[in-house]
Structure formats: C-alpha cells, structure tokens
All heavy atoms as an XYZ file, in Angstrom:
907
protein
N       0.854     -1.086      0.030
C       0.045     -0.026     -0.019
C       0.884      1.223     -0.075
O       1.905      1.348      0.728
C      -0.912     -0.050      1.222
C      -1.580      1.297      1.468
S      -3.279      1.083      2.232
C      -3.932     -0.225      1.430
N       0.448      2.221     -0.856
C       1.255      3.356     -0.834
C       0.365      4.564     -0.586
O      -0.804      4.564     -0.764
C       1.923      3.674     -2.337
O       0.822      3.597     -3.226
C       2.803      2.559     -2.624
N       1.171      5.612     -0.109
C       0.322      6.933      0.306
C       0.254      7.703     -1.029
O       1.194      7.888     -1.679
C       1.259      7.487      1.309
C       0.694      8.715      2.162
C      -0.576      8.166      2.909
C       1.660      9.194      3.112
N      -0.925      8.182     -1.345
C      -1.106      9.037     -2.394
C      -1.528     10.388     -2.021
O      -2.620     10.646     -1.731
C      -2.232      8.428     -3.268
C      -1.851      7.039     -3.910
C      -2.937      6.347     -4.578
C      -2.477      4.918     -5.157
N      -3.563      4.060     -5.119
N      -0.523     11.277     -2.011
C      -0.745     12.668     -1.536
C      -0.148     13.628     -2.705
O       0.962     13.366     -3.137
C      -0.046     12.920     -0.232
C      -0.354     12.030      0.890
C      -0.149     14.403      0.153
C      -1.777     12.268      1.302
N      -0.972     14.573     -2.976
C      -0.481     15.597     -3.852
C      -0.768     17.033     -3.298
O      -1.914     17.417     -3.012
C      -1.272     15.496     -5.241
N       0.208     17.726     -3.145
C       0.134     19.058     -2.637
C       0.351     20.115     -3.663
O       1.381     20.166     -4.354
C       1.087     19.413     -1.482
C       1.077     20.754     -0.952
C       0.929     18.399     -0.310
N      -0.471     20.984     -3.900
C      -0.465     21.958     -4.920
C       0.017     23.227     -4.466
O      -0.688     23.991     -3.545
C      -1.800     22.197     -5.542
C      -1.824     23.300     -6.700
O      -0.805     23.858     -7.058
O      -3.034     23.606     -7.166
N       1.297     23.652     -4.687
C       1.887     24.862     -4.101
C       1.078     26.141     -4.533
O       1.271     27.155     -3.946
C       3.296     24.890     -4.648
C       3.321     24.041     -5.783
C       2.156     22.980     -5.635
N       0.337     26.094     -5.654
C      -0.357     27.279     -6.162
C      -1.793     27.426     -5.642
O      -2.414     28.411     -5.931
C      -0.394     27.367     -7.675
C       1.005     27.273     -8.308
O       1.912     27.978     -7.704
O       1.341     26.696     -9.338
N      -2.244     26.406     -4.720
C      -3.621     26.481     -4.164
C      -3.542     27.539     -3.130
O      -2.665     27.854     -2.452
C      -3.775     25.066     -3.641
O      -5.079     25.131     -2.992
N      -4.808     28.077     -3.031
C      -5.252     28.983     -2.018
C      -5.134     28.365     -0.691
O      -5.022     29.035      0.454
C      -6.448     29.764     -2.208
N      -5.343     27.129     -0.696
C      -5.315     26.277      0.636
C      -3.942     26.030      1.160
O      -3.089     25.518      0.304
C      -6.092     24.942      0.513
O      -7.464     25.259     -0.071
C      -6.255     24.147      1.696
N      -3.599     26.256      2.394
C      -2.293     25.961      2.926
C      -1.931     24.548      2.706
O      -2.658     23.589      2.747
C      -2.311     26.323      4.405
N      -0.637     24.290      2.419
C      -0.092     22.988      2.251
C      -0.419     22.053      3.362
O      -0.813     20.926      3.140
C       1.384     23.095      2.107
C       1.526     24.506      1.503
C       0.440     25.323      2.249
N      -0.286     22.469      4.635
C      -0.600     21.539      5.725
C      -2.062     21.164      5.713
O      -2.404     20.033      5.992
C      -0.271     22.169      7.148
C      -1.272     22.888      7.879
C      -2.277     22.243      8.721
C      -1.581     24.371      7.500
C      -3.214     23.021      9.225
C      -2.525     24.902      8.011
C      -3.389     24.331      8.978
O      -4.436     24.957      9.624
N      -2.956     22.070      5.276
C      -4.340     21.766      5.293
C      -4.688     20.851      4.074
O      -5.526     19.938      4.219
C      -5.175     23.044      5.110
C      -6.705     22.828      4.991
C      -7.264     22.109      6.136
O      -6.761     22.038      7.198
O      -8.391     21.511      5.955
N      -3.932     20.939      2.976
C      -4.027     20.037      1.898
C      -3.713     18.648      2.350
O      -4.444     17.570      2.060
C      -3.275     20.516      0.672
C      -3.622     21.711      0.084
C      -2.842     22.024     -1.154
O      -2.556     21.255     -1.971
N      -2.242     23.218     -1.184
N      -2.567     18.530      2.996
C      -2.140     17.207      3.514
C      -3.044     16.656      4.484
O      -3.399     15.571      4.457
C      -0.664     17.385      4.119
C      -0.185     16.147      4.731
C       0.015     15.032      3.796
C       1.244     16.620      5.331
N      -3.504     17.545      5.502
C      -4.443     17.000      6.515
C      -5.820     16.591      5.921
O      -6.288     15.469      6.241
C      -4.815     18.181      7.501
C      -5.609     17.779      8.738
C      -6.517     18.832      9.236
N      -7.523     19.338      8.215
C      -8.643     18.618      7.758
N      -8.952     17.472      8.229
N      -9.322     19.127      6.891
N      -6.306     17.246      4.966
C      -7.526     16.929      4.263
C      -7.442     15.567      3.482
O      -8.254     14.632      3.531
C      -8.068     17.915      3.373
N      -6.314     15.394      2.739
C      -6.149     14.216      1.999
C      -5.916     12.930      2.829
O      -6.543     11.900      2.614
C      -4.947     14.370      1.089
C      -5.281     15.372     -0.110
C      -3.993     15.619     -1.095
O      -3.491     14.628     -1.532
N      -3.615     16.804     -1.222
N      -5.180     13.083      3.938
C      -4.922     11.884      4.840
C      -6.218     11.566      5.594
O      -6.474     10.369      5.735
C      -3.843     12.176      5.844
C      -2.388     12.221      5.247
C      -1.409     12.712      6.310
C      -1.981     10.798      4.886
N      -6.832     12.582      5.973
C      -8.159     12.401      6.721
C      -9.206     11.698      5.820
O      -9.860     10.624      6.177
C      -8.849     13.682      7.082
O     -10.055     13.558      7.967
N      -9.354     12.194      4.586
C     -10.184     11.542      3.657
C      -9.873     10.104      3.253
O     -10.737      9.154      3.279
C     -10.327     12.300      2.353
C     -11.198     11.699      1.195
C     -12.710     11.349      1.753
O     -13.206     12.030      2.413
O     -13.119     10.276      1.196
N      -8.562      9.785      3.012
C      -8.075      8.569      2.771
C      -8.281      7.650      3.933
O      -8.619      6.327      3.724
C      -6.691      8.488      2.363
C      -6.406      9.076      1.010
C      -4.995      9.203      0.593
O      -4.259      8.277      0.777
N      -4.551     10.315     -0.109
N      -8.118      8.042      5.184
C      -8.330      7.220      6.386
C      -9.796      6.955      6.604
O     -10.293      5.830      6.782
C      -7.747      7.954      7.678
N     -10.648      7.887      6.374
C     -12.172      7.759      6.551
C     -12.707      6.809      5.436
O     -13.719      6.126      5.629
C     -12.909      9.099      6.550
C     -12.491      9.829      7.908
C     -13.304     11.062      8.104
N     -12.665     12.043      8.889
C     -12.536     11.859     10.296
N     -12.813     10.804     10.850
N     -11.923     12.802     11.037
N     -12.216      6.875      4.340
C     -12.710      6.047      3.118
C     -12.220      4.619      3.146
O     -12.775      3.817      2.436
C     -12.282      6.700      1.771
O     -10.945      6.539      1.517
N     -11.177      4.394      3.985
C     -10.610      3.084      4.043
C      -9.453      2.878      3.021
O      -8.891      1.790      3.036
N      -9.099      3.830      2.294
C      -7.958      3.786      1.317
C      -6.689      3.510      2.122
O      -5.784      2.863      1.713
C      -7.805      4.889      0.543
N      -6.621      4.173      3.298
C      -5.611      3.913      4.373
C      -6.214      3.153      5.556
O      -7.031      3.733      6.248
C      -4.924      5.152      4.780
C      -4.242      6.017      3.740
C      -3.661      7.220      4.395
C      -3.040      5.161      3.178
N      -5.898      1.833      5.637
C      -6.624      1.166      6.742
C      -6.089      1.417      8.078
O      -5.008      1.868      8.303
C      -6.298     -0.419      6.346
C      -5.054     -0.261      5.535
C      -4.995      1.073      4.898
N      -7.043      1.131      9.062
C      -6.572      1.219     10.503
C      -5.343      0.484     10.711
O      -5.115     -0.642     10.224
C      -7.788      0.739     11.352
C      -7.239      0.692     12.955
C      -9.058      1.662     11.259
N      -4.460      1.122     11.332
C      -3.045      0.452     11.686
C      -2.030      0.707     10.553
O      -0.874      0.334     10.806
N      -2.394      1.373      9.400
C      -1.300      1.621      8.459
C      -0.333      2.604      9.062
O      -0.730      3.597      9.667
C      -1.982      2.326      7.268
C      -1.077      2.708      6.168
C      -0.590      1.777      5.237
C      -0.619      4.045      6.052
C       0.144      2.168      4.205
C       0.181      4.481      5.077
C       0.628      3.526      4.155
N       0.983      2.271      8.877
C       1.934      3.111      9.453
C       2.305      4.236      8.422
O       2.632      4.015      7.360
C       3.270      2.341      9.682
C       4.270      3.096     10.283
C       5.517      2.356     10.776
N       6.440      3.073     11.584
C       7.568      2.769     11.958
N       7.947      1.492     11.720
N       8.362      3.503     12.708
N       2.234      5.534      8.813
C       2.515      6.691      8.072
C       4.043      6.954      8.212
O       4.853      6.555      8.989
C       1.827      7.897      8.670
C       0.291      7.889      8.481
C      -0.333      8.966      9.209
C      -0.047      7.888      6.995
N       4.589      7.519      6.950
C       5.948      7.941      7.051
C       6.315      8.870      8.243
O       5.323      9.639      8.770
C       6.138      8.673      5.838
C       5.080      8.349      4.902
C       3.789      7.989      5.841
N       7.594      9.026      8.675
C       8.018      9.911      9.606
C       7.710     11.414      9.143
O       7.453     11.503      7.841
C       9.419      9.807      9.988
O      10.160     10.152      8.810
C       9.812      8.394     10.450
N       7.649     12.344      9.971
C       7.476     13.717      9.535
C       8.509     14.124      8.580
O       8.175     14.626      7.435
C       7.596     14.618     10.725
C       7.639     16.080     10.361
C       6.219     14.474     11.617
N       9.785     13.812      8.885
C      10.888     14.171      7.926
C      10.874     13.314      6.660
O      10.974     14.034      5.643
C      12.323     14.011      8.700
C      12.526     14.870      9.715
C      13.844     14.712     10.408
N      13.905     15.488     11.595
C      14.901     16.462     11.760
N      15.610     16.835     10.869
N      14.782     17.041     12.951
N      10.347     12.050      6.751
C      10.402     11.263      5.498
C       9.269     11.816      4.526
O       9.455     11.951      3.373
N       8.058     12.130      5.115
C       7.088     12.614      4.273
C       7.377     14.084      3.753
O       7.004     14.283      2.592
C       5.672     12.619      5.014
C       4.404     12.880      4.251
C       4.357     12.002      3.026
C       3.160     12.846      5.035
N       7.892     14.890      4.664
C       8.371     16.144      4.198
C       9.251     16.052      3.006
O       9.119     16.857      1.954
C       8.999     16.889      5.198
N      10.312     15.249      3.040
C      11.162     14.985      1.946
C      10.553     14.525      0.689
O      10.729     14.988     -0.373
N       9.577     13.444      0.870
C       8.885     13.077     -0.324
C       8.169     14.169     -1.045
O       7.929     14.108     -2.293
C       7.887     11.795      0.005
C       8.565     10.617      0.532
C       7.445      9.537      0.873
O       6.455      9.541      0.251
O       7.920      8.814      1.780
N       7.395     14.853     -0.192
C       6.459     15.955     -0.862
C       7.167     17.420     -1.072
O       6.585     18.267     -1.685
C       5.274     16.206      0.242
C       4.369     14.887      0.445
C       3.302     15.239      1.432
C       3.721     14.475     -0.847
N       8.425     17.472     -0.614
C       9.112     18.731     -0.858
C       8.481     19.855      0.074
O       8.475     21.008     -0.216
N       8.053     19.391      1.276
C       7.563     20.384      2.191
C       8.545     20.563      3.414
O       9.361     19.727      3.617
C       6.183     19.917      2.770
C       4.939     19.740      1.720
C       3.911     19.066      2.415
C       4.602     21.190      1.199
N       8.431     21.626      4.137
C       9.016     21.766      5.407
C       8.617     20.722      6.449
O       7.372     20.459      6.463
C       8.885     23.143      6.033
N       9.466     20.223      7.212
C       9.078     19.270      8.332
C       7.949     19.889      9.182
O       7.051     19.173      9.608
C      10.294     18.791      9.111
N       8.094     21.225      9.568
C       7.136     21.782     10.329
C       5.652     21.800      9.765
O       4.680     21.736     10.482
C       7.457     23.165     10.705
C       8.612     23.315     11.724
O       8.887     22.387     12.417
N       9.154     24.458     11.772
N       5.629     21.870      8.385
C       4.261     21.765      7.754
C       3.690     20.365      7.948
O       2.536     20.339      8.320
C       4.510     22.013      6.196
O       5.026     23.397      6.088
C       3.193     21.946      5.537
N       4.414     19.331      7.734
C       4.009     18.006      7.978
C       3.636     17.770      9.454
O       2.573     17.216      9.686
C       4.958     16.958      7.480
C       4.482     15.500      7.752
C       5.259     17.064      5.943
N       4.540     18.251     10.307
C       4.177     18.032     11.685
C       2.855     18.686     12.146
O       2.170     18.218     12.976
C       5.430     18.629     12.581
N       2.504     19.898     11.587
C       1.380     20.567     11.894
C       0.185     19.836     11.455
O      -0.861     19.732     12.172
C       1.369     21.984     11.175
C       0.133     22.866     11.547
C       0.367     24.277     10.876
C      -0.792     25.222     11.340
N      -0.607     26.479     10.751
N       0.259     19.277     10.198
C      -0.855     18.396      9.705
C      -0.997     17.216     10.662
O      -2.102     16.795     10.879
C      -0.433     17.934      8.282
N       0.058     16.590     11.061
C       0.002     15.392     11.864
C      -0.676     15.706     13.212
O      -1.440     15.005     13.786
C       1.391     14.799     12.119
C       1.791     13.725     11.028
C       1.343     13.752      9.700
C       2.902     12.903     11.241
C       1.739     12.868      8.789
C       3.278     12.023     10.358
C       2.803     11.970      9.126
O       3.231     11.104      8.065
N      -0.256     16.861     13.798
C      -0.849     17.344     15.012
C      -2.360     17.437     14.955
O      -3.110     17.054     15.885
C      -0.196     18.552     15.549
C       1.135     18.369     16.316
C       1.648     19.557     16.988
N       1.727     20.795     16.150
C       2.672     21.207     15.329
N       3.847     20.460     15.443
N       2.739     22.222     14.737
N      -2.833     18.212     13.835
C      -4.232     18.321     13.641
C      -5.005     17.028     13.459
O      -6.020     16.826     14.025
C      -4.381     19.245     12.363
N      -4.289     16.099     12.702
C      -5.057     14.896     12.522
C      -5.095     14.025     13.817
O      -6.004     13.301     14.084
C      -4.216     13.948     11.517
C      -4.455     14.479      9.996
C      -3.236     13.970      9.187
C      -5.747     14.156      9.486
N      -4.049     14.142     14.623
C      -4.048     13.473     15.909
C      -5.148     14.038     16.763
O      -5.857     13.316     17.511
C      -2.654     13.570     16.588
C      -2.620     12.583     17.801
C      -1.188     12.361     18.218
O      -0.229     13.117     17.822
O      -0.942     11.295     18.896
N      -5.249     15.374     16.815
C      -6.339     16.078     17.495
C      -7.731     15.616     17.070
O      -8.668     15.472     17.966
N      -7.883     15.355     15.779
C      -9.039     14.876     15.292
C      -9.361     13.395     15.506
O     -10.517     12.900     15.136
C      -9.217     15.214     13.728
C      -9.125     16.769     13.442
O      -9.551     17.422     14.347
O      -8.943     16.933     12.294
N      -8.374     12.708     15.974
C      -8.547     11.318     16.212
C      -8.367     10.377     14.982
O      -8.727      9.144     14.947
N      -7.789     11.016     13.850
C      -7.615     10.310     12.641
C      -6.278      9.367     12.703
O      -6.174      8.369     12.227
C      -7.499     11.330     11.456
C      -7.219     10.503     10.074
C      -8.830     12.003     11.369
N      -5.276      9.934     13.332
C      -4.033      9.240     13.572
C      -3.685      9.096     15.051
O      -4.179      9.917     15.846
C      -2.846      9.852     12.656
C      -2.434     11.255     13.221
C      -3.216      9.859     11.227
C      -1.332     11.882     12.586
N      -2.737      8.190     15.353
C      -2.261      8.151     16.638
C      -0.685      7.919     16.596
O      -0.232      7.231     15.716
C      -2.907      6.979     17.451
C      -2.751      5.570     16.849
C      -3.539      4.525     17.616
O      -4.268      4.940     18.532
O      -3.386      3.422     17.223
N      -0.003      8.570     17.440
C       1.404      8.519     17.498
C       1.749      7.540     18.703
O       1.311      7.707     19.791
C       2.097      9.871     17.733
O       1.695     10.615     16.555
C       3.521      9.744     17.603
N       2.690      6.628     18.466
C       3.020      5.639     19.481
C       4.446      5.819     19.746
O       5.292      4.867     19.695
C       2.769      4.262     18.955
C       1.267      3.947     18.524
C       1.096      2.669     18.094
N      -0.266      2.394     17.541
C      -0.694      1.393     16.687
N       0.170      0.547     16.349
N      -1.819      1.431     16.186
N       4.842      7.006     20.098
C       6.252      7.306     20.455
C       7.194      6.908     19.332
O       6.931      7.276     18.172
N       8.219      6.139     19.791
C       9.331      5.845     18.803
C       8.833      4.793     17.803
O       9.436      4.496     16.780
C      10.584      5.340     19.528
C      11.150      6.394     20.296
C      12.438      6.000     20.882
N      13.316      7.198     20.753
C      14.430      7.277     20.171
N      14.876      6.188     19.528
N      15.161      8.327     20.149
N       7.681      4.215     18.104
C       7.138      3.108     17.216
C       6.592      3.742     15.887
O       6.368      3.003     14.896
C       6.072      2.231     17.754
C       6.667      1.461     18.993
O       7.819      0.887     18.774
N       5.908      1.297     20.037
N       6.114      4.996     15.993
C       5.662      5.635     14.641
C       4.256      6.202     14.781
O       3.647      6.183     15.890
N       3.865      6.595     13.652
C       2.471      7.269     13.552
C       1.637      6.305     12.752
O       1.937      5.984     11.660
C       2.551      8.602     12.992
O       3.433      9.369     13.789
C       1.299      9.289     12.961
N       0.430      6.062     13.187
C      -0.497      5.064     12.577
C      -1.959      5.698     12.308
O      -2.328      6.452     13.101
C      -0.673      3.865     13.371
C       0.679      3.090     13.634
C       1.503      3.497     14.602
C       1.141      2.012     12.737
C       2.721      3.001     14.787
C       2.289      1.492     12.975
C       3.180      1.902     14.064
N      -2.658      5.107     11.329
C      -4.043      5.412     11.136
C      -4.784      4.874     12.279
O      -4.655      3.671     12.589
C      -4.550      4.919      9.813
C      -3.795      5.458      8.639
C      -6.096      5.170      9.716
C      -3.915      7.075      8.421
N      -5.583      5.608     13.036
C      -6.360      5.229     14.122
C      -7.711      4.742     13.656
O      -8.166      5.029     12.507
C      -6.432      6.396     15.183
N      -8.491      4.140     14.549
C      -9.817      3.746     14.329
C     -10.650      5.017     14.628
O     -11.154      5.191     15.675
C     -10.243      2.577     15.261
N     -10.706      5.898     13.569
C     -11.333      7.293     13.888
C     -12.748      7.393     13.889
O     -13.244      8.357     14.254
C     -10.658      8.127     12.709
N     -13.433      6.559     13.307
C     -14.875      6.569     13.178
C     -15.532      7.041     14.558
O     -16.305      7.966     14.533
N     -15.312      6.172     15.465
C     -15.864      6.417     16.829
C     -15.421      7.717     17.440
O     -16.200      8.505     18.013
C     -15.747      5.217     17.788
C     -16.474      3.998     17.394
O     -17.461      4.125     16.582
O     -16.107      2.874     17.822
N     -14.166      7.950     17.433
C     -13.488      9.110     17.998
C     -14.141     10.411     17.297
O     -14.480     11.370     17.964
C     -12.064      9.032     17.857
N     -14.196     10.315     15.913
C     -14.661     11.439     15.189
C     -16.133     11.779     15.532
O     -16.524     12.973     15.788
C     -14.499     11.262     13.686
N     -16.923     10.730     15.648
C     -18.372     10.929     16.036
C     -18.493     11.488     17.381
O     -19.252     12.382     17.591
C     -19.047      9.632     15.804
N     -17.750     10.969     18.358
C     -17.786     11.453     19.691
C     -17.398     12.897     19.801
O     -17.958     13.683     20.435
C     -16.936     10.609     20.662
C     -17.478      9.287     21.064
C     -16.710      8.674     22.158
N     -15.383      8.562     21.960
C     -14.716      7.586     21.371
N     -15.456      6.537     20.970
N     -13.474      7.540     21.256
N     -16.285     13.309     19.115
C     -15.881     14.602     19.148
C     -16.787     15.567     18.424
O     -17.113     16.619     19.034
C     -14.532     14.731     18.379
C     -13.875     16.023     18.431
N     -13.263     16.620     19.481
C     -13.768     17.025     17.544
C     -12.737     17.749     19.327
N     -13.064     18.000     18.025
N     -17.482     15.246     17.460
C     -18.548     15.974     16.689
C     -19.740     16.178     17.617
O     -20.201     17.350     17.774
C     -18.874     15.440     15.343
N     -20.129     15.134     18.235
C     -21.248     15.199     19.154
C     -20.994     16.088     20.342
O     -21.845     16.888     20.829
C     -21.750     13.795     19.576
N     -19.864     16.064     20.848
C     -19.458     16.954     21.912
C     -19.438     18.345     21.601
O     -19.963     19.215     22.350
C     -18.063     16.404     22.518
O     -17.680     17.350     23.527
N     -18.811     18.649     20.456
C     -18.784     19.964     19.990
C     -20.199     20.524     19.656
O     -20.530     21.694     20.002
C     -17.940     20.139     18.667
N     -21.091     19.647     19.168
C     -22.518     20.123     18.874
C     -23.230     20.442     20.182
O     -23.932     21.386     20.241
C     -23.199     19.051     18.175
N     -23.041     19.538     21.203
C     -23.608     19.767     22.440
C     -23.229     21.004     23.042
O     -23.965     21.889     23.624
C     -23.306     18.560     23.471
C     -23.922     18.668     24.721
C     -25.485     18.624     24.657
O     -26.035     17.801     23.915
N     -26.144     19.362     25.524
N     -21.784     21.262     23.079
C     -21.334     22.597     23.635
C     -21.992     23.750     22.936
O     -22.280     24.760     23.477
C     -19.815     22.614     23.449
C     -19.120     21.672     24.464
C     -17.588     21.694     24.304
O     -17.105     22.681     23.917
O     -17.015     20.625     24.527
N     -21.971     23.721     21.606
C     -22.608     24.781     20.774
C     -24.078     25.009     21.138
O     -24.527     26.214     21.402
C     -22.520     24.493     19.270
C     -23.314     25.578     18.442
C     -22.825     26.763     18.278
C     -24.555     25.207     17.999
C     -23.579     27.724     17.601
C     -25.254     26.117     17.348
C     -24.825     27.410     17.133
O     -25.562     28.419     16.512
N     -24.788     23.948     21.200
C     -26.206     24.023     21.560
C     -26.481     24.758     22.947
O     -27.287     25.569     23.014
C     -26.938     22.654     21.499
N     -25.706     24.219     23.915
C     -25.816     24.864     25.198
C     -25.482     26.325     25.241
O     -26.061     27.168     25.861
C     -24.957     24.085     26.189
C     -25.448     22.748     26.423
C     -24.503     21.846     27.223
O     -23.393     22.358     27.689
O     -24.943     20.669     27.417
N     -24.384     26.752     24.546
C     -23.993     28.089     24.448
C     -25.047     28.957     23.705
O     -25.310     30.063     24.190
C     -22.531     28.288     23.746
C     -22.040     29.631     23.886
C     -20.742     29.774     23.472
O     -20.038     28.840     23.084
N     -20.111     31.013     23.679
N     -25.526     28.492     22.580
C     -26.541     29.104     21.843
C     -27.705     29.385     22.685
O     -28.427     30.552     22.657
C     -26.873     28.364     20.631
N     -28.194     28.493     23.460
C     -29.376     28.617     24.399
C     -29.093     29.708     25.426
O     -29.888     30.480     25.751
C     -29.687     27.361     24.999
C     -31.049     27.363     25.660
C     -31.572     26.030     26.109
N     -30.734     25.281     27.074
C     -30.653     25.441     28.300
N     -31.542     26.173     28.985
N     -29.879     24.812     29.107
N     -27.900     29.578     25.991
C     -27.476     30.594     27.021
C     -27.439     32.046     26.506
O     -27.671     33.003     27.176
C     -26.049     30.350     27.603
C     -26.172     29.248     28.700
C     -24.764     29.120     29.430
N     -23.590     29.039     28.603
C     -23.077     27.902     28.240
N     -23.625     26.664     28.572
N     -22.065     27.806     27.452
N     -27.050     32.166     25.206
C     -27.110     33.481     24.487
C     -28.357     33.924     24.199
O     -28.576     35.106     23.589
C     -26.103     33.424     23.331
C     -24.646     33.111     23.563
C     -23.945     32.870     22.307
C     -24.084     34.405     24.311
N     -29.396     33.103     24.358
C     -30.870     33.536     23.985
C     -31.278     33.317     22.603
O     -32.266     33.860     22.152
N     -30.434     32.566     21.811
C     -30.851     32.268     20.420
C     -32.050     31.319     20.360
O     -32.141     30.282     21.148
C     -29.623     31.755     19.628
C     -28.488     32.583     19.284
C     -27.414     31.753     18.588
C     -28.856     33.774     18.447
N     -32.981     31.456     19.397
C     -33.968     30.527     19.333
C     -33.423     29.307     18.683
O     -32.310     29.237     18.109
C     -35.164     31.065     18.356
O     -34.566     31.223     17.038
N     -34.096     28.184     18.657
C     -33.654     27.004     18.060
C     -33.442     27.124     16.511
O     -32.463     26.813     16.063
C     -34.629     25.764     18.294
C     -34.072     24.437     17.835
C     -35.067     23.261     18.116
O     -35.977     23.408     18.930
N     -34.831     22.198     17.558
N     -34.265     27.900     15.957
C     -34.188     28.095     14.555
C     -32.959     28.964     14.147
O     -32.276     28.722     13.208
C     -35.450     28.883     13.881
N     -32.675     29.912     15.044
C     -31.466     30.798     14.791
C     -30.164     29.993     14.973
O     -29.319     30.133     14.240
C     -31.468     32.066     15.780
C     -32.514     32.992     15.272
O     -32.906     33.057     14.084
O     -32.850     33.973     16.157
N     -30.175     29.130     16.074
C     -28.951     28.325     16.251
C     -28.795     27.333     15.131
O     -27.652     27.228     14.614
C     -29.223     27.578     17.578
N     -29.842     26.695     14.685
C     -29.623     25.861     13.559
C     -29.224     26.566     12.262
O     -28.432     26.097     11.504
C     -30.971     25.085     13.267
C     -31.383     23.981     14.266
C     -32.702     23.413     14.076
C     -30.316     22.886     14.222
N     -29.834     27.740     12.095
C     -29.336     28.527     10.905
C     -27.788     28.942     10.916
O     -27.104     28.898      9.957
C     -30.089     29.869     10.811
N     -27.296     29.225     12.101
C     -25.921     29.499     12.239
C     -25.061     28.319     11.970
O     -24.018     28.428     11.320
C     -25.541     30.100     13.705
C     -26.284     31.270     14.101
C     -26.052     32.568     13.254
N     -26.778     33.601     13.481
C     -28.012     33.877     12.977
N     -28.472     33.173     12.015
N     -28.757     34.928     13.421
N     -25.563     27.106     12.399
C     -24.846     25.895     12.247
C     -24.724     25.592     10.681
O     -23.734     25.291     10.115
C     -25.370     24.790     12.960
C     -24.751     23.316     12.347
C     -25.075     24.902     14.441
N     -25.948     25.759      9.995
C     -26.036     25.436      8.589
C     -25.083     26.425      7.805
O     -24.355     25.962      6.986
C     -27.406     25.604      8.055
C     -28.340     24.436      8.568
C     -29.813     24.688      8.280
O     -30.212     25.776      7.804
O     -30.541     23.683      8.493
N     -24.998     27.788      8.305
C     -24.128     28.638      7.533
C     -22.665     28.174      7.800
O     -21.897     28.221      6.764
C     -24.303     30.052      8.141
C     -25.675     30.677      7.730
O     -26.396     30.187      6.801
O     -25.939     31.720      8.365
N     -22.283     27.811      8.964
C     -20.894     27.485      9.167
C     -20.523     26.238      8.401
O     -19.410     26.082      7.831
C     -20.747     27.272     10.745
N     -21.476     25.256      8.533
C     -21.144     24.005      7.702
C     -21.057     24.224      6.243
O     -20.089     23.717      5.562
C     -22.192     22.936      7.931
C     -22.145     21.744      7.095
C     -22.102     22.446      9.500
N     -21.984     24.962      5.629
C     -21.934     25.277      4.177
C     -20.576     26.063      3.910
O     -19.946     25.636      2.949
C     -23.073     26.259      3.946
C     -23.388     26.390      2.441
C     -24.685     27.116      2.162
N     -25.422     27.844      3.197
C     -26.413     27.355      3.912
N     -26.812     26.137      3.675
N     -27.048     28.095      4.799
N     -20.181     26.958      4.711
C     -18.867     27.678      4.432
C     -17.646     26.700      4.621
O     -16.741     26.845      3.752
C     -18.790     28.894      5.474
N     -17.797     25.874      5.627
C     -16.464     24.995      5.855
C     -16.418     23.938      4.654
O     -15.331     23.620      4.194
C     -16.727     24.177      7.112
N     -17.468     23.469      4.136
C     -17.541     22.430      3.066
C     -17.357     23.193      1.628
O     -17.107     22.461      0.665
C     -18.800     21.606      3.050
C     -18.534     20.595      4.218
C     -18.929     20.810      5.435
C     -18.111     19.313      3.832
C     -18.771     19.872      6.412
C     -17.963     18.293      4.921
C     -18.321     18.575      6.231
O     -18.096     17.673      7.221
N     -17.464     24.450      1.569
C     -17.440     25.090      0.267
C     -15.904     25.437     -0.129
O     -15.526     25.676     -1.226
C     -18.136     26.402      0.271
N     -15.000     25.162      0.871
C     -13.625     25.408      0.670
C     -12.961     24.537     -0.309
O     -13.003     23.429     -0.459
C     -12.782     25.392      2.049
C     -13.259     26.383      3.021
C     -12.454     26.335      4.279
N     -13.085     27.090      5.192
C     -12.748     27.048      6.481
N     -11.908     26.333      6.937
N     -13.374     27.805      7.476
C-alpha cells in the first residue's frame, strides 16, 4: 500500500491543510486502513518537498481529530477514527447548543448559524 498525496503549491489552501484533508479522507474512506503506518514527519516532508514543520502541523491536527495516533518511537498510525470523530463532533455540537441557548438564540436561529458554518466549511 502506498500513500497518495499531492500538494499543490499554487492552491489558496495552505499545504498543511491540503495534507491534513487528503490523509483524513483516505483514512475515513478506508484507502488507508486502520493500523497503516505513516511515514515519519521528515520522511514525508522530503517526499512531498515540504518543510518538516508543515507535515508536523498536519499530523498534530490529525491526531487532535482522532484520525491518527502516535506511538512514540514506534511511529504514527491510522487510528480507528470513526468512533472518535463521531464522539468529538457530538461533544462540539452539544457545547454549541448549550452556548446558543445561554445566549438567547432561538432553536431556528441556532440551527441557521450551524448550517451557515457547515456550508462555508465544506465550500472550501
């Protein structure tokens, strides 16, 4: 199995975000199976012609999202992200709903704000 990543330096999207999005999608689609060992930060940076800090930033974001897990000196692996991602999204939604209610937004207004944010996030 090989990693298929293409970073477009002319894109308006930051390279770390392109990398994060592609790895996340490949993990969620099953193209990269749970337990797949990712290259080291320096190794992937060299392959893609990116700075090591750029790859490290993408890896940190993916780890925060529960897509990958770092096992110290053993490496970085694709995690069983489905459950972790669903739990994280549910927690964020719960926090938003509680804050919107405290701010006095109606349910319709709170939902409209979510729809606007989701539409904007997915239009990128």
